[in-house]
N, C-alpha and C positions, 0 to 999 in steps of 0.2 A: 495777921491774915484776916481778910474780910469774911463775913458770914457766907457769902456766895462761894468764895474760893474754898472755904472749909467744907461746904456741902458737896462741891465737885470732888474734893479729895475723899470724902466719906463714900461717895457713890461709886468712885473708881472708873466709871464710864460716863461719857456724855453722848447720847444719841443725837444725830443731826440729820435733817432731811428737809426736802421741799416737795410739795405737790401742788399742781395748779388748782385742784379742787379743795375748797374750804372744808367740805364734808369729809373727804378722805383725810385731809390734814387733821381734823378734829378727832377722827376715829383712830388714827395712828397715835396721837397724843393720849387718847383714852386707853389704848392698849398698853402703851408704855407706862402710864400712870398706874394702871391696875397691877403691873408687874413690880411696882415699887419705885419707879423712876420719879425724881422730883426736880431734876435739872435737865432741860432740853434746849437744844439749839435748832431753831428754824432757820433755813438758809435763804438768803436774798438772791435767788437764782431764777426768777421768772417774773413775768408781767403781773402776776397776781400776788406776789410776795407781800407787798406792803398792805394791801387790802385784807388778805388772809390773816396776816399777823395781827392787824388791828382788831379784827373780829375775835381771833383766838385770845387776845389779851382781855377783851371785854367779857368773855365768858369764863376765863380760867379761874378767877377767884371764887366763882360759884360752883362750877363743875369740877374743878381740879384744885381744891384748896391746898395751899402750901407749895404749889408748883412754881418754880423759877423758870421763866420762858425768855430766852435771849434770842438774838438774831445774829446770824453769821453771814459771811461773804459780803461784808460792808466795805466798800473800797474808797469812799471819799467823804468829805465833811457833810455834804448835802444829805447823803444817805444816812449818815450818823444822826443828823438832826431829825430827819424824818422818823426814824425808829425811836429815838429818845423821846420825841413828842407823844408817842403812843405807849410810852412807859415800858420799853424793853428792859428787862432786869439786868442784862449785860449785852455788850456788843463785841463780836468777834470779827477780826479782819484777817484776810489772807496775807497781808503785808503790814509793814510798819513804816511810819515816817514821823519826823518831829511834829509836823503839822497836825496829823491825826492824834498823836499823843497829847499835844498841848491843848487841842480843842476839847478832847475828852476830859482832861483835868479841869479846864475852865468851866465846863458844863456839869462837872461832878458825875460823869458817866463811867461806869465800870467797864474799862476796855481790856480785852484779851487779844493782843495783837499777834499776828502770824509772823514768826521769825524763822530764818533759815541759817543765817551766819552768826558768829559771835558778835559781829558789829551790830546786827539787828537786835540781838538780845541786850546789848549794851545800851541802846537807846531806851529800851524799857527799864532797864536797871537804873540808869542815871536819873530817870524821871520818877522813880519810886514805885513802879508797877511791880506786882508780886506774882503774876501769872502770865506766861506767854504760851501761845500755841506753836509747837514745832511742826512746820508744814513745808513741803510734803514729807511726812515722817519716813515713809518707806524708802525715799531717795537718800536719806541720811543714815539709816540703820540704828539698831538697838543700843549700840555703844556710844552714840553721839551725846546723849544727855549727860551720861556719867563723865564724859570727857570735858564738857564745858561747865558742869555744875560747880566745881571748886572755885572757878573764877567769879561766879556770881552768887555769893552766899545769900540765902534767904529767898532766892528766886525759885518759883515753882514752874514745872513744865508739863504741858499736855500735848503729847504727840497726836497728830491727826493726818490721815491720808494713807490708805493702803494697809490699815490694821485690820486683822481678821477678828470677827466676833467669836473668838474661841478662847477659852480660859487660859490655855498655855501661852498663846501669843500675847495676850494682854498682860499676863503675869511677867513675862519676859521684859516688857516695857516698864512695868511697875518696878521690877527688881533693878532695872537699869536707871532708875531715878525719876521716872514720871510719877505724878500724883494721880493721873487719870488718863484715859485714852478716848479720843473722839472716834465714834463709830458711825459710819454712814451706811452705804449700800450693803455692807457685809452683815449688818444687823437688820436693816429695814429694806426688804426686797420690794420688787415691783408688783408682786401679786396682791399686796395689801390685805393679807389674811391676818386679821386682828388677833384671833385666838392663838394662832401659831406664834405671832410676835410677842404676845404676853407670856406665853410659856417659855419661849426661847430666852427672853430677857430675864424672866424670873429665875430660870435655871442658871443663867450666866451670873447674875448678882449673888445667888446663893453660893455658887462655886468660888467666886472671887472673895467672898467673905468667910469662906471655910478655912480655918487654920489647919 
């Protein structure tokens, strides 16, 4: 298991978001970082995504030491290369294809592909990937991972899509075989209240790590 996959497993959640504003994006990352988050997915969902991500990576080692900042919603090889060139720590896709996987392996990019079917998972498995995103998770249900897990020994699963930023909901996914859950708008609202986000995230992390 790679260091990044292990950190995702330890963190149990991966916040994901996009905002057109660089300053708002930086403040959201700051709020999450202050809560104890060290792995974040910025999503490629707008015209400012690449520019914002580039700036965020430039400041992250100074302002957010130890932060692993990856990019999500990458759909093709050009986008993969664009974000790899600005040192994305990992790349998450909503889909999987042999072309995307092969390119990532050739370029030594940590790819976390989006998978929906066992056939999707098998592409990742046969190519030696160790973590896939199950997406959209809410369409498949909390028993899905446990059902496919025995077929793919050593594979790790991160459900994303429709998961509530609530302890019990996340625990059900973890108990169902997930190593972590991707959390978007259920964690990071549109009001951009950094203090509330820090408090909410810190409480969530504490509850998930409380035995």
